[in-house]
N, C-alpha and C positions, 0 to 999 in steps of 0.2 A: 237132594230130596229134602223137603221140610217135614219134620216129624214132631208131633205133639205127644208128650209122654205124661200121662196122668197117674198120680200115685195117691194112695190113701194112708200114707205114713207121715210122720213128722221128721223131715230130714235134719232139722236143727238139733232136736233132742236125741234122736236115735242114730245109729250108724248107717250112713247112706251107702257104704261100700258094698253092701249086699245087693243093692238094686241098680247101681249105676255103672257097673263094668260093661254091660252090653251097650249102654248109651255112649260111653266113652269110646268104644270101638267104632260106633257109627259116626261120631264126630271126627275121629281120626281118618275116616274114609271120605270126609268132605260133606257129610250131611249137616243140615242146620236143625238142631234139636232144641225145643223149648219144653220146660218141665212145669207142670201145674201140680202142686202138692197141696191137698186140702187137709185140714186138721182132723186127724182120726178121732181124737178125744173131744171134739167140739161140744158134745152133749153133756159131758161130765166136768169139763173145765171151762173157765172163763165166764163170759157174760151170757152164754147160750144164745148168741146172735146167729142169725141165718147166714150173714155175710161177714167176712173178715176184711180188715184193711189190707190193701195190696202191699206186698213187700217184694222188692226186687233185689236179688243178690247176683252180682256179676262175678263169676268164678272162672278163672282161666289158669291153666297150668303152664 
């Protein structure tokens, strides 16, 4: 099954372990999971742009 997981946190600055243990179990069962993480502090930090530049991180264990 293909699963799209949308988060409103910043995985790079904050601890992602709180959110991703369920997703990791789904991947271990053979599901294809993609994560979209939008910047939770986009109004108070940065250039206040409506869109961010796409960043892709390939993480494998």
